[in-house]
C-alpha positions in Angstrom: 41.0 126.9 57.1 39.8 124.6 60.1 38.4 121.5 59.1 35.2 120.0 61.1 37.6 117.8 63.1 40.0 120.6 64.0 39.4 123.0 66.7 38.6 126.7 65.4 41.2 129.1 66.5 38.4 131.7 66.9 36.6 129.8 69.7 38.7 129.2 72.8 38.6 125.8 74.3 36.9 125.2 77.4 38.9 123.7 80.1 37.9 120.4 81.6 38.2 118.9 85.0 41.5 116.9 85.2 39.6 113.6 86.2 37.8 113.6 82.6 41.1 113.7 81.2 42.4 110.1 79.5 46.2 111.8 79.5 46.0 112.3 83.4 44.6 108.7 83.9 47.0 107.1 81.8 49.9 108.9 83.5 48.3 107.8 86.9 48.3 104.2 85.8 51.4 104.3 84.4 53.2 105.5 87.1 51.5 103.2 89.5 52.4 100.4 87.5 56.1 101.2 86.7 57.6 103.6 89.0 55.9 102.6 92.5 57.4 99.0 92.2 60.8 100.6 91.6 60.6 103.2 94.1 58.8 101.3 97.0 61.5 98.9 98.0 64.0 102.0 97.7 62.3 103.6 100.1 62.0 100.4 102.5 58.4 99.6 101.2 57.8 95.9 100.1 55.6 96.1 97.2 55.6 92.6 95.7 53.9 91.1 92.6 51.0 89.5 95.2 50.2 93.0 96.1 49.9 94.5 92.9 47.9 91.6 91.6 45.5 91.9 94.6 45.2 95.7 93.8 44.6 95.0 90.1 41.6 92.5 91.3 40.1 95.0 93.5 40.2 97.5 90.8 38.2 95.2 88.5 35.9 94.3 91.3 35.2 97.9 92.0 34.7 98.7 88.4 32.3 95.8 87.7 30.2 97.2 91.0 30.2 100.7 89.9 29.2 99.6 86.5 26.4 97.6 87.7 25.2 100.2 90.1 25.2 102.8 87.4 23.5 100.6 84.6 20.7 99.6 87.1 20.4 103.2 88.3 20.3 104.4 84.5 17.3 101.8 84.0 15.4 103.1 86.5 15.6 106.6 86.4 15.0 106.4 82.3 12.0 104.3 83.0 10.6 106.7 85.6 11.2 109.9 83.9 9.8 108.3 80.4 6.7 109.8 79.0 6.1 107.3 76.2 5.6 103.5 76.4 8.4 101.3 75.0 7.7 99.5 71.6 9.6 97.2 69.1 10.1 98.5 65.6 11.5 96.4 63.2 15.1 96.9 62.0 17.6 95.2 59.8 21.3 94.8 59.7 23.3 94.5 56.3 27.0 93.9 56.3 
């Protein structure tokens, strides 16, 4: 009998775009960080540590920029389409 966390065998799984797969992205990142530095010099392409560090820095900067733009756009779009004003409500957190 399927549990709530397991897929039901009577309903087929809907496919998703490969770009949404953490497995695919993990494979790409692993390949770029382990295989390319080994094959690059063998094929005559010099891939040094400095180049990889610069690439990593650029990826971080790009991710920060995309996150900043997406967050700002979400805040503006959310406020534009909101039909009710924002209010504060009391809440408590217990540990």
